[in-house]
ZAZA-971933 format. One record per residue: x, y, z of N, C-alpha, C in turn; residue in three letters. Coordinates in steps of 0.001 Angstrom, whole numbers, plus 524288, in hexadecimal, padded with zeros to 5 digits. Atoms other than C-alpha are relative to their C-alpha. Layout:
! residues N
XYZXYZXYZALA ...
***
This chain:
! residues 297
800917FAD68026DBE53CC667DD47BA8019780414803E5MET 7FE5A7FBDE7FC8BBEBBCC7240D4D337FC508048D7FF97ARG 803607FB657FFD4BE343C7E05D51708031B804F980092CYS 7FCCC7FB5C7FF54BEEC7C875BD52D3805A77FE897FFD4GLY 7FA6A801318001DBFD60C8884D53028018F7FCA980499PRO 7FE34803867FBEFC0467C7E36D5AAE803188030A80410ARG 7FD087FDB67FBB8C0943C82ACD67F6804E57FCD3800B2VAL 7FB38803127FFAAC17A1C7ECAD684E800C27FDBC80568PRO 7FEC68028B7FB08C1B49C7534D72BD805148022D80211ALA 7FB2D7FE017FDC6C262FC78BAD7C25804CF7FE197FD28PRO 7FB7F80228802A3C2F35C6FDAD74A080101802877FAC5SER 7FF757FD7C80512C2CE8C77D2D682A802DB8052E8005CASP 7FD997FAE47FF78C32FCC8457D6DC0805C07FFB57FEA5ARG 7FA777FFBE8015CC4048C887DD69048034B8006C804EASER 7FC717FF827FB88C4C0AC882ED71AB8006C8059B801C2ALA 7FF947FA787FE92C4CD5C96CAD70EA7FB68801A780355GLU 804A07FEA67FCF9C3EFEC97F7D75C2800487FDCC80572GLY 7FFA2802517FACAC41B6C8E78D80A2803C08030780377ARG 7FC447FD227FCD9C4D84C964CD84E17FDA78050A80215ASP 802527FB207FE46C45C8CA2FFD85567FC167FF198046FGLU 80415800F27FC2AC3AE2C9D25D8D4A8021F7FDC48050FMET 7FE2E802DA7FB64C437EC95A5D96B2803D78031180358SER 7FC2C7FD077FCECC4CA8CA066D9B677FD31803038044CVAL 8029F7FD1E7FBBCC47D6CA4D3DA8E980325804CB8018FPRO 7FD4D7FB837FDB7C4AFBCB1DCDAF3D802E87FE40804D4LEU 7FD3B8015A7FB1DC5546CB0E4DB9D87FCA280165804B4PRO 803577FF497FB67C4EFECAFDADC719800C78054180288ALA 7FEFE7FB1C7FD4DC55C0CBBF5DCC7E7FEAD804BE7FCAFASP 8019B7FBA780348C511CCC45BDC1067FA367FFE87FEC4HIS 8059C8005E80100C42F7CC08CDC1627FD55804F7801DBTHR 802A77FB177FE8BC3A88CCCE6DC13C7FBFE7FEF580434ALA 803E1800DE7FBD0C32B3CCE0FDCDD37FA8B8017D7FE32PRO 805697FEA480137C2416CCE54DCD0E7FEDA8057B801FAASP 8015A7FAB77FE2CC1EB1CDC34DCDE07FCBB7FFBE804EAPRO 803108002A7FB1EC190BCDFA0DDB387FA38800717FEE2PRO 805AD7FFD2800B7C0A9BCDD6FDDC627FDF180547801C4ALA 8022F7FAF77FE57C02C1CEA11DDCE57FD207FF708051FPRO 802BD800617FAF7BFD26CED44DEA497FA3A7FEE17FF38PRO 80588801598006DBEFD0CE7B4DEC8A7FCA4804CD800F2ALA 803907FB957FF72BE4EBCF18CDEAE37FAC17FE0A801F9ARG 8050E8017F7FDE5BD8B8CF0C0DF2F57FBAF801CD7FC5FLEU 804857FE728032BBCC5ECF0A3DEB1D7FCD0803F680305ALA 802F97FBD87FD75BC40FCFC74DEDE47FA68800087FE00ARG 805767FF898017CBB59ACFE8FDEDD67FF28805197FD0ESER 8012F7FB6980338BAEC0D092CDE6118013180512802D9ALA 7FF007FB2A7FD19BB08AD132EDF104805B5800908019DASN 7FA777FF7D7FEE9BBF3CD10C7DF1BB801D27FD3F804DFGLY 7FE86802BB7FB37BBEFED08F4DFE73801CE7FA7F7FEAFARG 7FE3C8055C80115BC712CFC4ADFE1A7FBF37FC09801D0PRO 80386804287FE5EBBECBCF004DFE628021B7FD7F804F6PHE 7FE738026F7FB1FBBF07CE9D7E0BB0800BA803CF80470GLY 7FF6B7FC257FBCABC087CF6A5E13287FAF08005E80308GLN 804A77FFDA7FCB8BB75BCF76FE1E967FD018050E7FF2EARG 803697FB7E800DDBABEED0094E1C3E7FD018011E80504ILE 802D77FE757FB50BA661D082BE27A77FA76801777FE92ARG 805847FEE780100B97A0D0817E278D7FE4580462803A5VAL 8019F7FBA77FC9FB923BD152EE2C7D7FBB37FE60803C4PRO 80431800E37FC49B89CFD14FEE388B7FB0F802A37FE0ELYS 804FC7FDCD801B2B7B79D17EBE36AC7FFA1805C68015CTHR 8002C7FA857FE74B7CD5D24B2E3E2E80326803627FC3EALA 7FCD07FD0A803B5B878DD290DE34D47FD24800BE7FAD5GLU 802F97FF8B804DAB7EC6D2647E292F7FB9E8040A80089LEU 8041A7FC227FF0DB73BFD2E38E2F2A8025D8057F80017VAL 7FD5F7FAEB7FFC6B7D26D395FE3235801A4801C07FA8FALA 7FE417FEA18054CB8263D38DCE243B7FB76802027FCB7ALA 8048B7FE458030BB74BFD3A40E1E7A7FE338056E801BCGLU 801817FAD17FE1AB7151D45CEE273B80423804127FE91LEU 7FBD17FC7780186B7EA7D4BE5E248D7FF848018E7FA42ARG 8009D7FEE48059AB7C58D4ACBE15E87FBB1803FD7FF16ARG 804597FC4E800ADB6F5DD51FCE1732801838057B801D1LYS 7FE637FADE7FE02B75BDD5CE1E1F08803AA802AC7FC1DILE 7FC277FD7E8036DB813CD5F47E15DB7FDB1801357FAA3VAL 8028C7FEDC80507B7844D5EE4E09E77FBBC8042680082ARG 803D87FBE27FF47B6F55D68FEE0FD87FA6C7FE1F8006DGLY 80553801FF7FF5CB639ED6002E11287FDF48011D8057CGLU 801547FE4B7FAB5B63E0D636DE1F93802EB80519800E7LEU 7FDA07FACF7FF76B665AD71E3E221B8017A80107805ACALA 7FE587FE8D7FABCB6CDED7846E2DBF7FB50801A280345GLU 804507FECA7FC80B6393D7907E39387FB5A7FC587FF85GLY 80453803BB80099B5A7FD6E7CE3401800287FC0A8046FASP 800628042A7FC1DB55A8D64FDE3E387FF937FAC97FD29ALA 800848053280237B57BED56C8E3ADD7FAC97FDAB801B2LEU 804CE802A47FE4EB4BA2D4E31E3B49800B47FD858055CPRO 7FFD3802587FAC7B4845D4809E483B802FA7FAD87FFDBSER 7FD34804F87FFB0B4FCED3C51E4D017FCA47FB827FE06GLU 8037480439801B4B43F8D33ABE4AAC7FFAD7FFCA7FA06ALA 8005E7FFDD805B2B42EED3833E3C878050B7FE167FD79ALA 7FAFF801AC8023FB5166D363BE39DF801007FA33800FBLEU 7FF71805967FEF6B5154D28E7E40667FCD87FCCE7FC15MET 8033A802C7803D2B463DD24D7E37688024E800757FA83ALA 7FDDD7FF2F80540B4CAFD2ACBE2B47804C47FC937FEF9GLU 7FB33802F8800C3B59BBD23FFE2D667FFA77FA7180221PHE 800C7805377FDC9B5443D17EBE3436804657FEA8803D6ALA 7FBE6800C97FC23B5DB6D1958E3F977FDC8800CB80573VAL 8019A7FF5B7FA95B5CDCD1923E4E52801638057E801E6SER 7FECE7FAE87FDCBB5D49D252AE56EB805D18009A80164ARG 7FA657FF677FEE7B6B33D2274E5BD780348800CB7FB0DPRO 7FD1D7FF56804E5B6FF5D213CE4DC57FF4B8057F7FDDFTHR 801027FAB8801E6B6976D2E03E49E7802F78040680347LEU 7FD437FC3B7FCA7B6F3BD351CE5599805DF7FFBC7FF3DARG 7FA718006E80146B7CAED2FDEE525180132803127FAFFGLU 7FF547FCF7804CFB7B03D35ACE44AB7FFDB805D58012FALA 800387FA7E7FE61B7737D4290E4AFE8052C801BF80271PHE 7FB117FE987FD79B839CD4256E533380459800C47FBF2ARG 7FC1C7FF618042BB8BCDD4089E46E97FF62805577FD6BVAL 800F97FB04802A3B8569D4C44E4051800FC8049D803A5LEU 7FF147FBC37FC42B862DD5469E4CB8805DA800E6800ADGLU 7FA537FF6B7FF87B94D0D51B9E4DB080240802D17FB48SER 7FE587FD47804BEB95FED5704E3FCF7FDA5805717FF9AGLU 8029B7FAE17FFD7B8E25D632FE43A07FC1C800A77FB89SER 803F57FFBA8041BB83EED5FDEE395C7FA7E8004780244LEU 804F87FF577FD4AB78DCD5F5CE43448011B801A980596ILE 7FFC27FED37FA61B7669D648DE50E07FB497FD7780287SER 80426802D17FD3CB6E4CD5D44E5ADF7FE1B803418048DILE 802617FD517FB86B64FCD6410E64177FCFC7FC0680337ARG 802DA8037B7FC74B5F6ED5D4AE6FEB7FADA802998018AARG 804E07FDD97FE01B51ECD5EF5E75877FB6F7FF3B7FC4FGLY 804DC800C6802E8B4404D5FBEE709380059802137FA72ALA 7FF7C7FDBD8053BB4794D6874E6516805587FED37FDA2ARG 7FAD98016F801DCB545FD61B4E62C77FFD27FD1D7FAD6GLY 7FF82802C0804F3B591DD59BFE575C804FF801887FD40GLY 7FB487FF0580313B636CD5A47E4CE17FEF28042F7FBF3ALA 8006D7FBDD803E9B6569D666DE44A0804FD800327FCB8ARG 7FBBF8001F803CCB6DF3D67EBE38A68038B804B68009EVAL 7FC197FBD580043B7A7AD6FECE3898803197FF467FAF8GLN 7FD148007D804E3B81A5D7301E2C02805BA7FEFD80135VAL 7FA6C801017FF18B8FAED6E27E2ABB80322805107FFE8PRO 7FC677FB948001AB9A3CD7802E2DE6805787FE1B80142ASN 7FA8D801887FF52BA8E6D781BE2F8A801B87FF5380598GLY 7FE588004E7FA87BA8CBD7821E3E65801A47FA7B8019DASN 7FEAB805677FEA1BA8E2D694FE3F5A805537FE9A7FDC3VAL 7FAEE801138026DBB425D683CE35C180461802DD802DDALA 7FC067FCF77FD3ABBB71D72FCE3CF2801557FD828053BALA 7FF15802747FAEEBB9BAD6C17E49F28035A7FB1E7FF74SER 7FCF0804C5800D4BBED9D5F22E44C480581801557FE25HIS 7FAD37FE6B801DBBC9FDD65F6E3DAE8035B801D980487ALA 7FD167FE387FB73BCDE9D6C7BE4A60802127FB7C80343GLY 7FE448048C7FD03BCE8BD5F57E514D8048B7FD447FD4ELEU 7FBCB80290802E9BD6E6D5975E4688805098032D8005CVAL 7FB5B7FCAC7FFBDBE021D6518E469A8026A7FFF680577LEU 7FDF7800787FAA5BE141D6470E55648031D7FAF8800A1GLU 7FD80805217FF64BE482D55F2E54CB805437FFCE7FD3DTYR 7FB2B800198030FBEEFED5858E4A8A803F280421801BDARG 7FC847FBE37FDEABF543D6333E52A48013B8041F7FBDDSER 7FF567FC2980429BF32CD6C95E475A80140805568024BTHR 7FE917FAD27FE20BF982D79CDE49297FC30804167FDECTHR 8033F7FBA9801DCBF21FD8694E480A8022E8023D7FAF1LEU 7FDB47FE1C804DEBFBB1D8AA1E3D827FE187FCB47FB63GLN 8020D8037B8040DBF73DD7ED1E35A67FA778019A7FE6FASP 805617FE5E8010ABE922D8355E36E97FFE88053A7FD23VAL 7FFC57FAEB802A3BEC8FD9148E331C801C17FF687FA53TYR 7FE48800F68055DBF3C5D8C49E27207FB8C7FDE27FCAAASP 8047A80222802DDBE7C0D848AE23397FC1B8044F7FEAEALA 8038C7FBA380111BDF87D90D2E247B801EB803257FB4AARG 7FDEA7FD0C80473BE8A0D97C8E1AF57FEF17FD227FAE5THR 800F980309804BDBE752D8CAEE11257FA49800507FE4FPHE 805927FFB78014ABD888D8E27E11E57FE68805907FE98ILE 8020F7FAAF800A7BD64DD9CCEE132B80268802F77FB6EGLU 7FD787FCE680427BE054DA245E099B7FDB07FED97FA9EALA 802998010280503BDAB5D9B2EDFDAF7FA5C801FC7FFE3PRO 8055B7FDFA7FFCDBCD22D9F40E02487FFE9805DA7FEC7CYS 7FFB57FA6380142BD154DAD85E018880064800BF7FA1DALA 7FF8F7FFA8805B3BD52EDAB35DF35D7FAD87FE9F7FD5EALA 805118018480236BC871DA42EDF05E7FBFE804588009ALEU 803BC7FBCB7FEFDBC0BADAF2DDF67C800D7804887FC37LEU 7FEEA7FBC2803AEBC78DDB940DEDFC7FE0D7FEB27FA84ALA 801C58019A80537BC3FFDB159DE1E77FA107FFB07FF97LEU 805918014880045BB5F2DAE28DE57F7FC6F8040A80284ARG 8031B7FC9D7FC9BBB165DB96DDEDE57FB97802A57FCF6ARG 8046D7FD1780219BA45CDBFF1DEBAC7FFBD8054D802BBTHR 800AB7FAEC7FD6EBA003DCD9BDEF1E7FE047FF4D8058FGLU 801F2801087FABCB98C4DC7FFDFAB9804637FE2380392GLN 7FB75801A87FCECBA553DC172DFF3D8031D804BD801DDASP 7FD1A7FB457FE89BAC27DCEA8DFF0D7FD378030680448LEU 803017FD507FBF1BA13ADD488E071C800F57FD7180548VAL 7FF4A802C57FB0FBA2B5DCA13E118180591800B580215ARG 7FA9A7FF3F7FE4DBB187DCB71E11D6800D78057B8023BLEU 7FF567FA9E7FE37BB0ECDDA39E13357FD22800E980520LYS 802D37FF847FB12BA6B7DD93FE1DE9803147FD8880477GLU 7FCEB8029F7FBF3BAF50DCFB4E2561804B08034F8018CALA 7FB857FCA57FEDBBBB0BDD8C5E24497FE4C804C780326VAL 801EA7FB5F7FD38BB309DE48CE28B47FEA17FEAF805A9ALA 80166801987FAB2BADFCDDD10E346F804E67FF3380351GLN 7FB2D800EC7FD14BBBB3DD8D4E386C802B28051D80170ALA 7FD6E7FB017FF04BC0B7DE6C2E37587FDC5802B1804D2GLU 802847FD937FB7EBB6F2DEB33E4196801767FD5280521GLN 7FED2803137FB54BBC00DE0DBE4B03805CB7FFEA80151LEU 7FA568000E7FF42BCA82DE407E4A958019C800D0805ACMET 7FE997FEDF7FA90BCA75DE8DEE58A17FE307FBC0803C6ASP 801DA804577FCC1BC42DDDC5AE5DB0802957FAFF7FE06ASP 7FD08804718021ABCE27DD146E5BEC7FCCF7FB047FF69PRO 802F7804E180052BC4ACDC63CE5ECA7FBDD8003E7FBB6GLN 803EC7FF7A80427BB9E1DCB67E55F1802AA800407FAABALA 7FD457FF83804FEBC3D0DCEA4E4B68801DE7FAB17FE0APHE 7FE0B80512801C5BC9C4DC100E4B297FB827FC9C7FE11ILE 80490802E3801E0BBC17DBB48E49A17FE9A801B57FA72LEU 801177FE0480540BB970DC430E3DEF804487FE647FC2FALA 7FB8C8019280336BC6F9DC0E6E38C27FF567FA5D7FE26HIS 800A48057F8015ABC43FDB246E39177FB527FF327FC5CMET 804908007780361BB6DDDB3FEE32EA80140801BE7FA69GLU 7FE6E7FE5580534BBD28DBB3DE278B802DC7FB947FD35PHE 7FD348046D80259BC63FDAFB8E25297FC277FBC67FE3FHIS 803EB803F080174BBAADDA66AE25457FCD2801C67FB4DALA 803037FDDF8045CBB378DAF62E1BE4802F67FF6E7FADALEU 7FCD78009D804C0BBEB0DAEFCE12187FF7D7FA797FDDCVAL 8007C80574801B2BBDFEDA022E11B67FA7B7FEE87FE16VAL 80575800E580186BAF2EDA011E11107FEE2802307FA94GLU 801377FD73804F6BAE72DA9A5E05B38032D7FDCF7FB78LEU 7FD008027580436BB8E1DA237DFE207FCBA7FBEC7FD27ALA 803CB8036780290BAE05D9876DFB7C801867FA587FF73GLY 7FE688057B8004EBB579D8BAADFD027FE537FD4180508ASN 802388026E7FB57BADCBD82FBE0642803F17FC7D802D2GLN 7FC2A803727FD87BB8DBD7951E089B803E18031B8033ATHR 7FC617FCAC7FD0CBC25CD8405E0C877FD4E8025F804B8LEU 802E57FDBE7FBA5BB7C3D89D1E15107FF9B7FC248048DSER 8004D803F47FBE2BB605D7D02E1C83805597FF348028BVAL 7FAB9800A27FDE0BC4B7D7B3DE1DF88017C804A98036ELEU 7FED77FB5D7FCE1BC5D6D8930E22CA7FD3F7FFCE80541ASN 802CF800757FB13BBB74D86A3E2CF8802A77FC4F803C9GLY 7FD65803CD7FCA4BC362D7B30E320A804B180264802D1MET 7FB7E7FD8B7FD6BBCF43D83B6E34EC7FE84805258029FVAL 8017F7FADF7FDEBBC7FDD9042E37E57FEE17FFB5805D9ARG 8013F800957FA71BC32ED8B27E450B804F9800678034AHIS 7FB137FFE97FD19BD144D891CE497E80283805687FFB9ILE 7FDB37FAD0800AEBD5F4D960FE43E07FD48803FB80384ILE 802E77FC377FCD6BCB2FD9D8AE4AC9801427FF65805C6GLU 7FE91800C87FA88BCE59D9751E57DC805698023580121LEU 7FABA7FDE27FF51BDCA3D9AD6E56087FFDE805F580015ALA 800777FA4980019BD8DDDA8CFE52997FDEC8021A80527ASN 8024E7FE3A7FB19BD051DAA29E5EA5803E47FF9080479TRP 7FC2B800BB7FBD2BDAE0DA4A6E675E80432804347FFD0SER 7FBEC7FC088008ABE4C5DAE3AE61F07FDF8805678018AHIS 8024D7FAED7FEA5BDB97DB9D3E634D7FF9A80097805EBVAL 800667FFC07FA47BD94FDB66CE719E80537801798027EASP 7FAD57FEF17FDCFBE7FADB739E73E1802448053D7FE44LEU 7FD2E7FBB980280BEB60DC28EE6AFA7FC94804B97FEB4ASP 803A37FBE38019BBDF5BDCB40E6993801E180562801BAALA 7FE9B7FAA07FEC9BE2BCDD9B6E68C8805C2801268003EGLY 7FA587FF157FFD9BF177DD7CEE68B3801B9802977FAE6SER 7FE1B7FDA3804E4BF9A9DDF40E5EB68005B7FC1A7FB7FPRO 7FFB1803FB80420BFC02DD294E57387FA947FEB57FDE7ASP 80551801408019ABED75DCFB1E57077FDB5804587FC9FASN 802107FB94802FCBE9D2DDD5AE5260802848003B7FA9EVAL 7FD2A7FFD0804F2BF44EDDCF6E47EA7FE1B7FB9C7FC50ARG 801BA8046D80335BEFFADCF79E431E7FA7A800DD7FDF1ALA 8055F7FF0A801B5BE1ABDD37BE42A77FFC98040D7FBA0ASN 800077FBF880413BE470DDFB5E3AAE8023D7FDEA7FAE0LYS 7FD9F8022E804B2BED2EDD85DE31417FC427FC1B7FD62ARG 803C7803B080229BE31CDCDABE2FAB7FB6C802B97FD77GLY 804667FD178023CBD855DD77FE2D478017B8024C7FAB2PHE 7FE4B7FDDB8050CBE038DDDF9E22748001C7FBC07FBCBARG 7FFFA80457803C0BE1EADD0B8E1C057FA757FEBA7FE2DALA 805738010080176BD326DCEB8E1C507FE0A8041F7FC23HIS 801A77FBC780385BD0C9DDBF3E1608802667FF417FA98VAL 7FD5B800B480501BDAD4DD92FE0B797FDCF7FB5A7FD09ARG 8023F80490802A6BD505DCBCBE08A67FAEE801757FD39LEU 804EC7FE6380270BC7BDDD1E4E06028011F803147FB03VAL 7FE977FCFE804AEBCE36DDB3EDFC67801BA7FC677FB95GLU 7FE1B8039B803FFBD4F4DD01CDF53A7FB987FC8E7FDE7LEU 804848031A801B3BC886DC7F4DF4E37FC8E803427FC69VAL 8032C7FC8E8034CBC114DD397DEF6880265800A17FA9BALA 7FD437FF6180502BCB73DD4F0DE4B8800DB7FAC97FD3EALA 7FF728054E8022ABCB17DC620DE224805BA7FE837FF23ARG 7FA718014B8005ABD9BEDC517DE459801097FB318036CGLN 7FFEE804D47FCEFBD9FDDB6E7DE8A0805737FE98801FESER 7FAB5801687FE4DBE8C0DB488DE8F9801D38039080467ALA 7FE717FC467FBF2BEB12DC0E7DF0DD7FD007FF108050CGLU 8032A8011D7FB5BBDFEADBD6EDFA188021D7FB48802EFALA 7FDD8804AB7FD75BE59BDAFFBDFCBA8053B8012E8029AGLU 7FAE67FEB27FDC6BF34FDB55CDFEDA7FF6E80342804FCALA 800EF7FCBD7FB62BEE57DBFC2E08477FE1A7FCB18048ELEU 80260803197FBCDBE673DB5D5E0FF6803F07FC3980260TRP 7FBED803677FDE9BF1FFDACA2E114380381802FB803D6ARG 7FCB77FCCF7FC8BBFA46DB783E171A7FD0B8014C80501VAL 8032B7FEA87FB6EBEF2FDBB9BE20207FF8D7FB5B803BDHIS 80098804A27FCB7BED1CDADB2E250D805257FE8780299LEU 7FAEB801377FDB1BFBA0DABB8E273B8013C803C480475GLN 7FF117FC297FBD5BFC93DB849E2F247FC977FEC9804C3GLU 80379801657FBAABF0CCDB42AE3741802127FB39802E2ALA 7FDCF804B77FDA2BF6F9DA6DAE398A804B5801538036EGLU 7FB5B7FE897FD01C03C6DACE9E3DF27FE83802AE80521ASN 801A37FD2E7FB51BFCADDB5B9E47897FD7B7FC4A803F4TYR 802DE803667FC6CBF3D8DAB39E4D318036F7FBC880268LEU 7FC91804027FDE4BFECBDA173E4EF7803F880224803E3LEU 7FCA87FDCE7FBECC05C5DAAE3E580B7FEB47FDC480557LEU 8019A8025C7FB08BFE23DA45AE62F08025D7FA878005AASN 7FD2C804F27FFBAC07B5D9977E66317FD887FC1A803C0LYS 8026F803A47FC5CBFEE7D9394E70977FC717FC1E7FD43SER 803548038880308BF67BD8D6EE65F5802757FF3D7FAA5MET 7FD748011380501BFD81D86E8E5ABA7FD607FB957FD00THR 802AD804488029BBF4D4D7B32E57B77FA1680091800A5THR 805B4800047FF90BE668D78D0E55AF7FE5A7FDD480542VAL 8013F802307FADCBE682D70AAE6217800848041A8043FLEU 7FF667FBB57FC37BEB97D7C76E69BA7FB298037580007ASP 8046B7FC6E80090BE02CD8455E64847FADD7FD92801A1LEU 805118028A7FF1CBD500D7A85E65337FFFB7FC8B804CALEU 7FFD5803BD7FBABBD9CBD71A8E70037FF368029180530GLY 
***
């Protein structure tokens, strides 16, 4: 009894069928196999390839990370004294050398200061841009960065801040800007005091713009700019070029306040770009210092 159609035996096939099945492709026309796709490494949930060596943090680093987290979240305020070494050793179940290593990490980040003596101990310091500025200066020195490069970066940061300030300014912002201009005007005859007021006005423009990221970036280049300004003033204070540059810069500050008051953001940015370029041209006249290494080294 058959349970289905009979499967034809090879001998049952027609000649035509045999001819179709038996004709091979010529050897020299055989299509090559497609290239195999490159092997992909399997990855874990955090994106790290399986098999990659994982660095286990030292105990001191873990202790420092926990104290750092409390500082940046405001659980430990500026000026607060950390608990005694004995209390922290018990809390983290670590030895004294491990705890002191954690302190050294935080002290290098300027997040704590260590006092010696009977009333000594560790006290909290809030994070600021000085540490970032110091490291940025070292990197720029190593890369033989030119002062012109730094000045250009300042323009990229400050000019948009002038526009932001014109858009966002408050009445209190205008008060602070006008007070800064009035103070600088009284110092026109004192080149060193005037350049200090001049630099503080630039920092104020960035601060009042309200963008924290731009403010931090500005702090990283401001340290270098201020040193360059001081060096130039020492060489050029009271000269006709210096007096002319100070008066021109002061007029730009006065005009910026007017544009900010009128909320003319595009005009404020354009003015500030021209002002920064003129300042750059004047300060780069000192050919004895052309790189950050010349200035900081």
